A tleap script that builds the chain and sets N, CA, C and O, in Angstrom:
source leaprc.protein.ff14SB
mol = sequence {
  NMET THR LEU MET ASN ARG LEU ASN LEU HIE
  ARG ARG ALA VAL ILE ALA ALA THR LEU VAL
  ALA GLY ILE GLY THR ALA ALA VAL LEU THR
  LEU ALA ARG PRO ALA GLU ALA SER VAL SER
  PRO ILE GLY THR MET ALA THR CYS GLN ALA
  SER TRP TYR GLY ALA VAL GLY GLU ILE PRO
  GLU GLY TRP PRO THR ALA SER GLY GLU PRO
  PHE HIE ARG MET ALA LEU LYS ALA ALA HIE
  ASN SER PHE PRO PHE GLY THR ARG VAL LYS
  VAL THR TYR GLY SER LYS SER VAL ILE VAL
  THR ILE ASN ASP ARG GLY GLY PHE GLY GLY
  ALA ARG CYS LEU ASP LEU THR TYR GLY ALA
  PHE ILE GLU LEU ALA ASN PRO ASP LEU GLY
  VAL ILE ASN VAL GLN TYR GLN VAL CLEU
}
set mol.1.N position { 0.759 -1.159 0.094 }
set mol.1.CA position { -0.019 -0.114 0.174 }
set mol.1.C position { 0.800 1.100 0.041 }
set mol.1.O position { 1.704 1.202 0.870 }
set mol.2.N position { 0.674 2.082 -0.859 }
set mol.2.CA position { 1.222 3.343 -1.241 }
set mol.2.C position { 1.211 4.464 0.139 }
set mol.2.O position { 0.208 4.461 0.852 }
set mol.3.N position { 2.043 5.142 0.374 }
set mol.3.CA position { 2.034 6.411 1.348 }
set mol.3.C position { 0.236 7.156 1.013 }
set mol.3.O position { -0.765 7.136 1.730 }
set mol.4.N position { 0.400 7.579 0.023 }
set mol.4.CA position { -0.818 7.965 -0.522 }
set mol.4.C position { -2.482 7.454 -0.115 }
set mol.4.O position { -3.527 8.090 0.018 }
set mol.5.N position { -2.146 6.032 -0.002 }
set mol.5.CA position { -3.295 5.258 0.011 }
set mol.5.C position { -3.450 4.936 1.375 }
set mol.5.O position { -4.531 4.453 1.714 }
set mol.6.N position { -2.536 5.120 2.253 }
set mol.6.CA position { -2.443 5.189 4.024 }
set mol.6.C position { -3.191 6.385 4.143 }
set mol.6.O position { -4.377 6.131 4.352 }
set mol.7.N position { -2.979 7.397 4.097 }
set mol.7.CA position { -3.338 8.893 4.029 }
set mol.7.C position { -4.596 8.717 3.878 }
set mol.7.O position { -5.418 8.800 4.791 }
set mol.8.N position { -4.858 8.443 2.632 }
set mol.8.CA position { -6.405 8.712 2.388 }
set mol.8.C position { -7.040 7.507 3.171 }
set mol.8.O position { -8.094 8.120 3.342 }
set mol.9.N position { -7.236 6.518 3.680 }
set mol.9.CA position { -7.701 5.621 4.538 }
set mol.9.C position { -7.480 6.056 5.803 }
set mol.9.O position { -8.472 5.994 6.529 }
set mol.10.N position { -6.680 6.396 6.196 }
set mol.10.CA position { -6.629 7.157 7.948 }
set mol.10.C position { -7.830 8.398 7.547 }
set mol.10.O position { -8.956 8.260 8.026 }
set mol.11.N position { -7.561 9.481 6.742 }
set mol.11.CA position { -8.697 10.607 6.358 }
set mol.11.C position { -10.184 9.968 6.788 }
set mol.11.O position { -11.022 10.400 7.581 }
set mol.12.N position { -10.178 8.837 5.999 }
set mol.12.CA position { -11.509 8.506 5.624 }
set mol.12.C position { -11.969 7.771 6.940 }
set mol.12.O position { -13.190 7.687 7.072 }
set mol.13.N position { -11.284 7.292 7.812 }
set mol.13.CA position { -11.591 6.364 9.197 }
set mol.13.C position { -11.587 7.679 10.170 }
set mol.13.O position { -12.579 7.578 10.891 }
set mol.14.N position { -10.746 9.066 10.525 }
set mol.14.CA position { -11.122 9.831 10.973 }
set mol.14.C position { -12.486 10.374 10.444 }
set mol.14.O position { -13.427 10.086 11.184 }
set mol.15.N position { -12.727 10.917 9.606 }
set mol.15.CA position { -14.190 11.476 9.056 }
set mol.15.C position { -15.815 10.326 9.354 }
set mol.15.O position { -17.030 10.488 9.462 }
set mol.16.N position { -14.772 9.141 9.379 }
set mol.16.CA position { -16.590 8.425 9.869 }
set mol.16.C position { -16.255 8.095 11.308 }
set mol.16.O position { -17.044 7.319 11.847 }
set mol.17.N position { -15.517 8.412 11.836 }
set mol.17.CA position { -15.580 8.397 13.799 }
set mol.17.C position { -16.344 9.529 13.746 }
set mol.17.O position { -17.461 9.555 14.262 }
set mol.18.N position { -15.812 10.576 13.113 }
set mol.18.CA position { -15.890 12.172 13.679 }
set mol.18.C position { -17.734 12.149 13.070 }
set mol.18.O position { -18.482 13.030 13.494 }
set mol.19.N position { -18.163 11.301 12.294 }
set mol.19.CA position { -19.698 11.479 11.926 }
set mol.19.C position { -20.369 10.481 12.969 }
set mol.19.O position { -21.303 10.848 13.683 }
set mol.20.N position { -19.772 9.041 13.019 }
set mol.20.CA position { -20.590 8.328 14.280 }
set mol.20.C position { -20.601 9.314 15.573 }
set mol.20.O position { -21.666 9.657 16.086 }
set mol.21.N position { -19.787 9.592 15.888 }
set mol.21.CA position { -19.794 10.458 17.173 }
set mol.21.C position { -20.525 11.482 17.180 }
set mol.21.O position { -21.205 11.689 18.185 }
set mol.22.N position { -20.583 12.410 16.044 }
set mol.22.CA position { -21.839 13.519 15.992 }
set mol.22.C position { -23.187 12.937 15.926 }
set mol.22.O position { -24.134 13.524 16.449 }
set mol.23.N position { -23.308 11.967 15.397 }
set mol.23.CA position { -25.031 11.206 15.479 }
set mol.23.C position { -25.215 10.524 16.654 }
set mol.23.O position { -26.350 10.409 17.115 }
set mol.24.N position { -24.182 10.019 17.246 }
set mol.24.CA position { -23.989 9.457 18.692 }
set mol.24.C position { -24.842 10.797 19.492 }
set mol.24.O position { -25.980 10.722 19.954 }
set mol.25.N position { -24.178 11.700 19.502 }
set mol.25.CA position { -24.073 13.327 20.114 }
set mol.25.C position { -26.085 13.499 20.307 }
set mol.25.O position { -26.986 13.279 21.115 }
set mol.26.N position { -25.801 14.128 18.696 }
set mol.26.CA position { -27.404 14.383 18.027 }
set mol.26.C position { -28.246 13.272 18.920 }
set mol.26.O position { -28.933 13.664 19.863 }
set mol.27.N position { -28.189 12.319 18.690 }
set mol.27.CA position { -29.571 11.283 19.477 }
set mol.27.C position { -29.449 11.309 20.919 }
set mol.27.O position { -30.428 10.934 21.565 }
set mol.28.N position { -28.339 11.718 21.571 }
set mol.28.CA position { -28.607 11.836 22.800 }
set mol.28.C position { -29.309 12.942 23.145 }
set mol.28.O position { -30.059 12.878 24.119 }
set mol.29.N position { -29.203 13.942 22.527 }
set mol.29.CA position { -29.440 15.490 22.728 }
set mol.29.C position { -30.992 15.261 22.002 }
set mol.29.O position { -31.929 15.949 22.407 }
set mol.30.N position { -31.164 14.425 21.094 }
set mol.30.CA position { -33.016 14.561 20.915 }
set mol.30.C position { -33.884 13.550 21.599 }
set mol.30.O position { -35.037 13.128 21.512 }
set mol.31.N position { -32.825 13.356 22.310 }
set mol.31.CA position { -33.737 12.415 23.270 }
set mol.31.C position { -33.591 12.633 24.681 }
set mol.31.O position { -33.752 11.678 25.441 }
set mol.32.N position { -33.314 13.746 25.116 }
set mol.32.CA position { -32.938 14.490 26.318 }
set mol.32.C position { -34.205 15.648 26.290 }
set mol.32.O position { -34.769 16.201 27.234 }
set mol.33.N position { -34.389 15.768 24.987 }
set mol.33.CA position { -35.423 17.148 25.029 }
set mol.33.C position { -36.540 16.806 25.940 }
set mol.33.O position { -36.828 17.334 27.015 }
set mol.34.N position { -37.251 15.601 25.175 }
set mol.34.CA position { -38.783 15.832 25.236 }
set mol.34.C position { -39.039 15.384 26.908 }
set mol.34.O position { -40.195 15.457 27.325 }
set mol.35.N position { -38.111 14.995 27.701 }
set mol.35.CA position { -37.842 14.635 29.223 }
set mol.35.C position { -37.884 16.242 29.698 }
set mol.35.O position { -38.844 16.621 30.369 }
set mol.36.N position { -36.968 17.044 29.382 }
set mol.36.CA position { -36.977 18.339 29.822 }
set mol.36.C position { -38.348 18.981 29.434 }
set mol.36.O position { -38.582 20.017 30.056 }
set mol.37.N position { -39.127 18.662 28.706 }
set mol.37.CA position { -40.758 19.702 28.479 }
set mol.37.C position { -41.304 19.145 29.551 }
set mol.37.O position { -41.648 19.939 30.427 }
set mol.38.N position { -41.539 17.696 29.797 }
set mol.38.CA position { -42.255 17.130 30.698 }
set mol.38.C position { -42.159 17.904 32.141 }
set mol.38.O position { -43.163 17.841 32.850 }
set mol.39.N position { -41.266 18.472 32.519 }
set mol.39.CA position { -40.855 18.929 33.735 }
set mol.39.C position { -42.064 19.806 34.809 }
set mol.39.O position { -42.359 19.524 35.971 }
set mol.40.N position { -42.537 20.804 34.039 }
set mol.40.CA position { -43.785 21.248 34.972 }
set mol.40.C position { -45.259 21.167 34.020 }
set mol.40.O position { -45.781 22.147 33.488 }
set mol.41.N position { -45.592 20.257 33.977 }
set mol.41.CA position { -47.057 20.336 33.461 }
set mol.41.C position { -47.968 21.224 33.462 }
set mol.41.O position { -47.872 21.596 34.632 }
set mol.42.N position { -48.757 21.821 33.031 }
set mol.42.CA position { -49.873 22.904 33.329 }
set mol.42.C position { -50.479 22.591 34.375 }
set mol.42.O position { -51.063 21.533 34.611 }
set mol.43.N position { -50.316 23.828 35.270 }
set mol.43.CA position { -51.027 24.068 36.468 }
set mol.43.C position { -49.990 23.723 37.670 }
set mol.43.O position { -50.160 24.274 38.758 }
set mol.44.N position { -49.194 23.047 37.529 }
set mol.44.CA position { -48.215 22.772 38.367 }
set mol.44.C position { -47.473 24.062 38.937 }
set mol.44.O position { -47.381 25.027 38.178 }
set mol.45.N position { -46.813 24.167 40.521 }
set mol.45.CA position { -46.748 25.054 40.782 }
set mol.45.C position { -45.093 24.836 41.095 }
set mol.45.O position { -44.939 23.831 41.789 }
set mol.46.N position { -43.890 25.475 40.783 }
set mol.46.CA position { -42.988 25.243 41.179 }
set mol.46.C position { -41.872 26.594 41.509 }
set mol.46.O position { -42.131 27.774 41.275 }
set mol.47.N position { -40.830 26.165 41.995 }
set mol.47.CA position { -39.549 27.331 42.438 }
set mol.47.C position { -38.588 27.246 41.883 }
set mol.47.O position { -38.137 26.163 41.509 }
set mol.48.N position { -38.085 28.252 41.704 }
set mol.48.CA position { -36.832 28.509 41.039 }
set mol.48.C position { -36.429 29.801 40.973 }
set mol.48.O position { -37.135 30.642 41.528 }
set mol.49.N position { -35.110 30.247 40.222 }
set mol.49.CA position { -34.487 31.476 40.273 }
set mol.49.C position { -35.055 32.294 39.080 }
set mol.49.O position { -35.570 31.616 38.191 }
set mol.50.N position { -35.046 33.449 38.941 }
set mol.50.CA position { -35.330 34.030 37.760 }
set mol.50.C position { -34.560 35.324 37.544 }
set mol.50.O position { -34.469 36.269 38.327 }
set mol.51.N position { -34.057 35.200 36.414 }
set mol.51.CA position { -33.065 36.762 36.465 }
set mol.51.C position { -33.784 37.650 35.300 }
set mol.51.O position { -34.987 37.522 35.069 }
set mol.52.N position { -33.052 38.452 34.672 }
set mol.52.CA position { -33.636 39.618 33.819 }
set mol.52.C position { -32.567 39.648 32.514 }
set mol.52.O position { -31.468 39.093 32.526 }
set mol.53.N position { -33.046 40.307 31.546 }
set mol.53.CA position { -32.000 40.556 30.046 }
set mol.53.C position { -32.724 41.591 29.647 }
set mol.53.O position { -33.922 41.753 29.880 }
set mol.54.N position { -31.884 42.437 28.929 }
set mol.54.CA position { -32.645 43.612 28.232 }
set mol.54.C position { -32.268 44.908 28.919 }
set mol.54.O position { -33.011 45.889 28.892 }
set mol.55.N position { -31.245 44.893 29.458 }
set mol.55.CA position { -30.457 46.567 29.876 }
set mol.55.C position { -30.522 47.105 28.576 }
set mol.55.O position { -30.617 46.486 27.516 }
set mol.56.N position { -30.446 48.621 28.811 }
set mol.56.CA position { -30.405 49.525 27.678 }
set mol.56.C position { -29.122 49.094 26.853 }
set mol.56.O position { -28.142 48.849 27.556 }
set mol.57.N position { -28.962 48.963 25.521 }
set mol.57.CA position { -27.857 48.514 24.773 }
set mol.57.C position { -27.493 47.233 24.380 }
set mol.57.O position { -26.809 46.818 23.445 }
set mol.58.N position { -28.274 46.528 25.564 }
set mol.58.CA position { -28.098 44.947 25.336 }
set mol.58.C position { -28.169 44.411 24.250 }
set mol.58.O position { -27.217 44.047 23.560 }
set mol.59.N position { -29.254 44.322 24.020 }
set mol.59.CA position { -30.358 43.769 23.045 }
set mol.59.C position { -30.918 44.707 21.866 }
set mol.59.O position { -31.899 45.297 22.320 }
set mol.60.N position { -30.676 45.087 20.498 }
set mol.60.CA position { -31.469 45.837 20.110 }
set mol.60.C position { -32.602 45.209 20.047 }
set mol.60.O position { -32.757 43.992 19.940 }
set mol.61.N position { -34.029 46.656 20.160 }
set mol.61.CA position { -35.353 46.485 20.051 }
set mol.61.C position { -35.494 46.107 18.444 }
set mol.61.O position { -35.081 46.534 17.366 }
set mol.62.N position { -36.036 45.417 18.773 }
set mol.62.CA position { -36.848 44.424 17.263 }
set mol.62.C position { -35.928 42.981 17.335 }
set mol.62.O position { -36.476 41.914 17.058 }
set mol.63.N position { -34.487 43.033 17.728 }
set mol.63.CA position { -33.958 41.956 17.236 }
set mol.63.C position { -34.339 40.580 17.448 }
set mol.63.O position { -34.502 40.404 18.655 }
set mol.64.N position { -34.508 39.734 16.907 }
set mol.64.CA position { -35.529 38.552 16.706 }
set mol.64.C position { -35.031 37.684 18.052 }
set mol.64.O position { -33.893 37.632 18.519 }
set mol.65.N position { -36.259 37.014 18.529 }
set mol.65.CA position { -35.617 35.830 19.779 }
set mol.65.C position { -35.325 34.911 18.980 }
set mol.65.O position { -35.098 34.917 17.770 }
set mol.66.N position { -35.359 33.682 20.158 }
set mol.66.CA position { -35.414 32.241 19.839 }
set mol.66.C position { -36.381 31.892 18.507 }
set mol.66.O position { -36.179 31.240 17.482 }
set mol.67.N position { -37.520 32.638 19.019 }
set mol.67.CA position { -38.919 32.179 18.531 }
set mol.67.C position { -39.214 32.750 17.330 }
set mol.67.O position { -40.096 32.266 16.621 }
set mol.68.N position { -38.501 33.861 16.957 }
set mol.68.CA position { -38.436 35.166 15.502 }
set mol.68.C position { -39.016 36.092 15.922 }
set mol.68.O position { -38.670 37.192 15.491 }
set mol.69.N position { -40.149 36.019 16.949 }
set mol.69.CA position { -40.689 37.319 17.585 }
set mol.69.C position { -39.283 38.137 17.961 }
set mol.69.O position { -38.158 37.767 18.299 }
set mol.70.N position { -40.015 39.649 17.692 }
set mol.70.CA position { -39.145 40.779 17.687 }
set mol.70.C position { -38.983 41.120 19.172 }
set mol.70.O position { -39.947 41.140 19.938 }
set mol.71.N position { -37.569 41.422 19.596 }
set mol.71.CA position { -37.596 41.626 21.006 }
set mol.71.C position { -37.611 43.098 21.128 }
set mol.71.O position { -37.206 43.993 20.386 }
set mol.72.N position { -38.396 43.083 22.675 }
set mol.72.CA position { -38.690 44.707 23.557 }
set mol.72.C position { -38.621 44.266 24.568 }
set mol.72.O position { -39.210 43.307 25.065 }
set mol.73.N position { -37.661 45.146 25.076 }
set mol.73.CA position { -37.430 44.873 26.796 }
set mol.73.C position { -38.609 45.266 27.344 }
set mol.73.O position { -38.979 44.696 28.371 }
set mol.74.N position { -39.363 46.240 26.801 }
set mol.74.CA position { -40.820 46.191 28.176 }
set mol.74.C position { -41.584 45.147 27.908 }
set mol.74.O position { -42.701 45.330 28.393 }
set mol.75.N position { -41.527 44.496 27.553 }
set mol.75.CA position { -42.482 43.171 27.145 }
set mol.75.C position { -42.923 42.349 28.365 }
set mol.75.O position { -42.183 42.085 29.313 }
set mol.76.N position { -43.862 42.073 28.275 }
set mol.76.CA position { -44.095 40.829 29.327 }
set mol.76.C position { -43.433 39.290 28.581 }
set mol.76.O position { -44.133 38.339 28.234 }
set mol.77.N position { -42.166 39.359 28.483 }
set mol.77.CA position { -42.054 37.602 28.054 }
set mol.77.C position { -40.896 37.129 28.940 }
set mol.77.O position { -40.578 37.833 29.898 }
set mol.78.N position { -40.339 36.153 28.724 }
set mol.78.CA position { -39.554 35.091 29.319 }
set mol.78.C position { -38.867 34.349 28.316 }
set mol.78.O position { -39.344 34.137 27.201 }
set mol.79.N position { -37.665 33.923 28.730 }
set mol.79.CA position { -36.500 33.001 28.256 }
set mol.79.C position { -36.897 31.502 29.259 }
set mol.79.O position { -36.853 31.649 30.481 }
set mol.80.N position { -37.226 30.278 28.761 }
set mol.80.CA position { -37.022 28.963 29.204 }
set mol.80.C position { -35.948 28.053 28.373 }
set mol.80.O position { -35.719 28.381 27.209 }
set mol.81.N position { -35.384 27.095 28.848 }
set mol.81.CA position { -34.953 26.164 28.049 }
set mol.81.C position { -35.685 25.130 27.405 }
set mol.81.O position { -35.112 24.448 26.556 }
set mol.82.N position { -36.852 24.927 27.690 }
set mol.82.CA position { -37.739 23.768 26.964 }
set mol.82.C position { -39.165 24.134 26.852 }
set mol.82.O position { -39.826 23.642 25.937 }
set mol.83.N position { -39.693 24.936 27.679 }
set mol.83.CA position { -40.995 25.320 27.378 }
set mol.83.C position { -41.564 25.666 26.002 }
set mol.83.O position { -40.996 26.673 25.578 }
set mol.84.N position { -42.434 25.220 25.195 }
set mol.84.CA position { -42.753 25.659 24.001 }
set mol.84.C position { -42.972 27.253 23.904 }
set mol.84.O position { -43.359 27.973 24.824 }
set mol.85.N position { -42.658 27.631 22.657 }
set mol.85.CA position { -42.758 28.982 22.138 }
set mol.85.C position { -44.177 29.243 22.496 }
set mol.85.O position { -45.018 28.417 22.140 }
set mol.86.N position { -44.515 30.236 23.119 }
set mol.86.CA position { -46.284 30.437 23.252 }
set mol.86.C position { -46.628 30.047 24.994 }
set mol.86.O position { -47.544 30.663 25.539 }
set mol.87.N position { -46.079 29.322 25.544 }
set mol.87.CA position { -46.452 29.039 26.779 }
set mol.87.C position { -46.039 30.106 27.486 }
set mol.87.O position { -45.033 30.808 27.593 }
set mol.88.N position { -47.702 29.967 28.175 }
set mol.88.CA position { -48.040 31.214 29.541 }
set mol.88.C position { -47.772 30.880 30.931 }
set mol.88.O position { -48.215 30.083 31.758 }
set mol.89.N position { -46.768 31.906 30.872 }
set mol.89.CA position { -46.071 31.304 32.905 }
set mol.89.C position { -46.590 32.302 33.734 }
set mol.89.O position { -46.326 33.464 33.426 }
set mol.90.N position { -47.216 32.105 34.638 }
set mol.90.CA position { -47.578 32.989 35.739 }
set mol.90.C position { -46.487 32.963 36.653 }
set mol.90.O position { -46.058 31.841 36.921 }
set mol.91.N position { -45.755 34.264 37.375 }
set mol.91.CA position { -44.161 34.220 37.685 }
set mol.91.C position { -45.024 34.838 39.261 }
set mol.91.O position { -46.010 35.573 39.192 }
set mol.92.N position { -44.405 34.356 40.628 }
set mol.92.CA position { -44.743 35.074 41.432 }
set mol.92.C position { -43.976 35.233 42.562 }
set mol.92.O position { -43.749 34.253 43.271 }
set mol.93.N position { -43.396 36.691 42.927 }
set mol.93.CA position { -42.405 37.066 43.459 }
set mol.93.C position { -42.901 37.707 44.757 }
set mol.93.O position { -43.313 38.858 44.617 }
set mol.94.N position { -42.960 37.021 46.418 }
set mol.94.CA position { -43.675 37.963 47.214 }
set mol.94.C position { -45.254 38.002 47.087 }
set mol.94.O position { -45.872 36.954 47.274 }
set mol.95.N position { -45.992 39.278 46.748 }
set mol.95.CA position { -47.164 39.363 46.506 }
set mol.95.C position { -47.666 39.851 45.525 }
set mol.95.O position { -48.846 40.159 45.360 }
set mol.96.N position { -46.402 39.991 44.498 }
set mol.96.CA position { -46.263 40.092 43.075 }
set mol.96.C position { -46.702 39.500 42.066 }
set mol.96.O position { -45.906 38.572 41.923 }
set mol.97.N position { -47.699 39.407 41.010 }
set mol.97.CA position { -47.550 38.184 40.032 }
set mol.97.C position { -47.762 39.070 38.842 }
set mol.97.O position { -48.494 40.058 38.774 }
set mol.98.N position { -46.714 38.357 37.574 }
set mol.98.CA position { -46.804 38.699 36.592 }
set mol.98.C position { -47.169 37.726 35.570 }
set mol.98.O position { -46.880 36.618 36.022 }
set mol.99.N position { -47.777 37.599 34.151 }
set mol.99.CA position { -47.968 36.287 33.141 }
set mol.99.C position { -46.842 36.933 32.273 }
set mol.99.O position { -46.730 38.153 32.151 }
set mol.100.N position { -46.032 36.040 31.690 }
set mol.100.CA position { -45.060 36.248 30.702 }
set mol.100.C position { -45.605 35.051 29.381 }
set mol.100.O position { -46.398 34.115 29.488 }
set mol.101.N position { -44.955 35.452 28.368 }
set mol.101.CA position { -44.810 34.101 27.268 }
set mol.101.C position { -43.818 33.927 27.142 }
set mol.101.O position { -43.133 34.948 27.074 }
set mol.102.N position { -43.128 32.665 27.035 }
set mol.102.CA position { -42.221 32.451 26.363 }
set mol.102.C position { -42.186 32.365 25.046 }
set mol.102.O position { -43.070 31.851 24.361 }
set mol.103.N position { -40.639 33.123 24.432 }
set mol.103.CA position { -40.777 33.546 23.171 }
set mol.103.C position { -39.091 33.258 23.340 }
set mol.103.O position { -38.466 33.533 22.315 }
set mol.104.N position { -38.571 32.936 24.058 }
set mol.104.CA position { -36.702 32.824 23.659 }
set mol.104.C position { -36.259 31.728 24.809 }
set mol.104.O position { -36.816 31.253 25.799 }
set mol.105.N position { -34.992 31.571 24.186 }
set mol.105.CA position { -34.030 30.673 25.059 }
set mol.105.C position { -32.982 30.803 25.903 }
set mol.105.O position { -32.864 32.019 26.056 }
set mol.106.N position { -32.330 30.368 26.404 }
set mol.106.CA position { -31.400 30.903 27.385 }
set mol.106.C position { -30.432 29.901 28.169 }
set mol.106.O position { -30.911 28.876 28.653 }
set mol.107.N position { -29.042 30.200 28.298 }
set mol.107.CA position { -28.302 29.148 28.551 }
set mol.107.C position { -28.365 29.094 30.543 }
set mol.107.O position { -27.447 29.778 30.992 }
set mol.108.N position { -28.995 28.620 31.352 }
set mol.108.CA position { -29.394 28.947 32.638 }
set mol.108.C position { -28.760 27.787 33.102 }
set mol.108.O position { -28.870 26.716 32.506 }
set mol.109.N position { -27.862 27.983 34.503 }
set mol.109.CA position { -27.107 26.753 35.176 }
set mol.109.C position { -27.553 27.162 36.687 }
set mol.109.O position { -27.775 28.164 37.367 }
set mol.110.N position { -27.541 25.865 36.766 }
set mol.110.CA position { -28.350 25.554 38.942 }
set mol.110.C position { -29.809 25.957 38.972 }
set mol.110.O position { -30.398 25.610 37.949 }
set mol.111.N position { -30.440 26.494 39.720 }
set mol.111.CA position { -31.626 26.574 40.033 }
set mol.111.C position { -32.546 27.473 39.035 }
set mol.111.O position { -33.726 27.366 38.703 }
set mol.112.N position { -31.683 28.257 38.746 }
set mol.112.CA position { -32.229 29.532 37.743 }
set mol.112.C position { -32.837 28.998 36.327 }
set mol.112.O position { -32.209 28.398 35.455 }
set mol.113.N position { -34.247 29.373 36.313 }
set mol.113.CA position { -35.094 28.632 34.818 }
set mol.113.C position { -35.609 29.511 34.294 }
set mol.113.O position { -36.158 29.218 33.231 }
set mol.114.N position { -35.679 30.750 34.681 }
set mol.114.CA position { -36.563 31.937 33.802 }
set mol.114.C position { -35.711 32.872 33.580 }
set mol.114.O position { -34.966 33.235 34.490 }
set mol.115.N position { -35.664 33.357 32.513 }
set mol.115.CA position { -34.918 34.606 32.278 }
set mol.115.C position { -35.854 35.559 31.933 }
set mol.115.O position { -36.208 35.541 30.754 }
set mol.116.N position { -36.398 36.473 32.736 }
set mol.116.CA position { -37.491 37.230 32.475 }
set mol.116.C position { -37.260 38.944 31.908 }
set mol.116.O position { -36.515 39.598 32.637 }
set mol.117.N position { -37.845 39.691 30.672 }
set mol.117.CA position { -37.538 40.361 30.005 }
set mol.117.C position { -37.327 41.836 31.276 }
set mol.117.O position { -37.672 41.571 32.428 }
set mol.118.N position { -36.926 42.897 31.072 }
set mol.118.CA position { -36.404 43.864 31.907 }
set mol.118.C position { -38.235 44.239 31.997 }
set mol.118.O position { -38.794 43.823 33.012 }
set mol.119.N position { -38.671 44.621 31.474 }
set mol.119.CA position { -40.402 44.964 31.935 }
set mol.119.C position { -40.887 43.706 32.431 }
set mol.119.O position { -41.741 44.135 33.206 }
set mol.120.N position { -40.942 42.543 32.526 }
set mol.120.CA position { -41.564 41.815 33.258 }
set mol.120.C position { -40.660 41.808 34.660 }
set mol.120.O position { -41.337 41.724 35.684 }
set mol.121.N position { -39.357 41.879 34.816 }
set mol.121.CA position { -38.593 41.673 35.969 }
set mol.121.C position { -39.359 42.896 36.642 }
set mol.121.O position { -39.809 42.559 37.737 }
set mol.122.N position { -39.622 44.140 36.326 }
set mol.122.CA position { -39.587 45.272 36.951 }
set mol.122.C position { -41.006 45.051 37.403 }
set mol.122.O position { -41.365 46.053 38.022 }
set mol.123.N position { -41.643 44.445 37.364 }
set mol.123.CA position { -43.219 44.164 37.918 }
set mol.123.C position { -43.144 43.497 38.645 }
set mol.123.O position { -44.209 43.289 39.226 }
set mol.124.N position { -41.771 42.603 39.207 }
set mol.124.CA position { -42.014 41.926 40.546 }
set mol.124.C position { -40.675 42.384 41.393 }
set mol.124.O position { -40.667 42.151 42.601 }
set mol.125.N position { -39.482 43.065 40.748 }
set mol.125.CA position { -38.872 43.165 41.626 }
set mol.125.C position { -37.886 44.870 41.219 }
set mol.125.O position { -38.082 45.435 40.143 }
set mol.126.N position { -37.177 45.278 41.974 }
set mol.126.CA position { -36.108 46.010 41.346 }
set mol.126.C position { -34.853 45.353 41.085 }
set mol.126.O position { -34.041 44.791 41.820 }
set mol.127.N position { -34.906 45.565 39.880 }
set mol.127.CA position { -33.796 44.929 38.599 }
set mol.127.C position { -32.325 45.119 39.601 }
set mol.127.O position { -31.405 44.375 39.261 }
set mol.128.N position { -32.161 45.670 40.305 }
set mol.128.CA position { -30.514 46.029 41.091 }
set mol.128.C position { -30.247 44.541 41.665 }
set mol.128.O position { -29.093 44.121 41.592 }
set mol.129.N position { -31.367 43.623 42.298 }
set mol.129.CA position { -31.237 42.464 42.589 }
set mol.129.C position { -30.812 41.535 41.949 }
set mol.129.O position { -30.066 40.697 42.456 }
set mol.130.N position { -31.315 41.485 40.342 }
set mol.130.CA position { -30.366 40.452 39.705 }
set mol.130.C position { -31.229 39.293 39.444 }
set mol.130.O position { -31.790 39.112 38.363 }
set mol.131.N position { -31.311 38.600 40.344 }
set mol.131.CA position { -31.736 37.205 40.504 }
set mol.131.C position { -32.780 37.367 42.130 }
set mol.131.O position { -32.528 37.873 43.223 }
set mol.132.N position { -33.957 36.676 41.582 }
set mol.132.CA position { -34.657 36.315 42.669 }
set mol.132.C position { -35.318 34.990 42.751 }
set mol.132.O position { -35.384 34.307 41.729 }
set mol.133.N position { -35.655 34.699 43.512 }
set mol.133.CA position { -36.593 33.572 43.769 }
set mol.133.C position { -37.818 33.398 43.895 }
set mol.133.O position { -38.331 33.767 44.951 }
set mol.134.N position { -38.745 32.715 42.742 }
set mol.134.CA position { -39.993 32.834 42.307 }
set mol.134.C position { -40.537 31.309 42.028 }
set mol.134.O position { -39.981 30.250 41.739 }
set mol.135.N position { -42.446 31.880 42.349 }
set mol.135.CA position { -42.736 30.441 41.910 }
set mol.135.C position { -43.229 30.959 40.411 }
set mol.135.O position { -43.218 32.097 39.941 }
set mol.136.N position { -43.622 29.822 39.892 }
set mol.136.CA position { -44.229 30.002 38.889 }
set mol.136.C position { -44.922 28.875 38.441 }
set mol.136.O position { -44.554 27.722 38.664 }
set mol.137.N position { -46.370 29.333 37.529 }
set mol.137.CA position { -47.396 28.065 37.042 }
set mol.137.C position { -47.576 28.444 35.781 }
set mol.137.O position { -47.797 29.545 35.278 }
set mol.138.N position { -47.399 26.956 35.170 }
set mol.138.CA position { -47.611 27.082 33.637 }
set mol.138.C position { -48.848 27.109 33.500 }
set mol.138.O position { -49.451 26.096 33.853 }
set mol.139.N position { -49.505 28.072 33.038 }
set mol.139.CA position { -51.275 28.496 32.438 }
set mol.139.C position { -51.647 27.600 31.112 }
set mol.139.O position { -52.746 27.724 30.571 }
savepdb mol mol.pdb
quit
């Protein structure tokens, strides 16, 4: 076998291994999504931490969210990792509540599950708090 044939064989093996690894990862990610979406069925109350986004100049007004809907910092909207777009969620902090619609996705960690627009967050608390512990109910 010539050196060129060995190099081509090696390249094909690397490409094949990469494709198999990629397909395996995609399958695992695809299988994980439905389980996440069923965490909070309609009507169930849960507790998590909520943060906010949409400081002046952070995201341009009208910029498309993950759902394709234009971003507006004062809109009563929120980002969640797995709730379907359009899901309405009642978010409560102390004695204050706001109903938001999920129209975006976010990368959250730990107990933080909601990222509220600035407009939604100020209905509940002072934005200087940054992160608050909330109760939420999927409507």
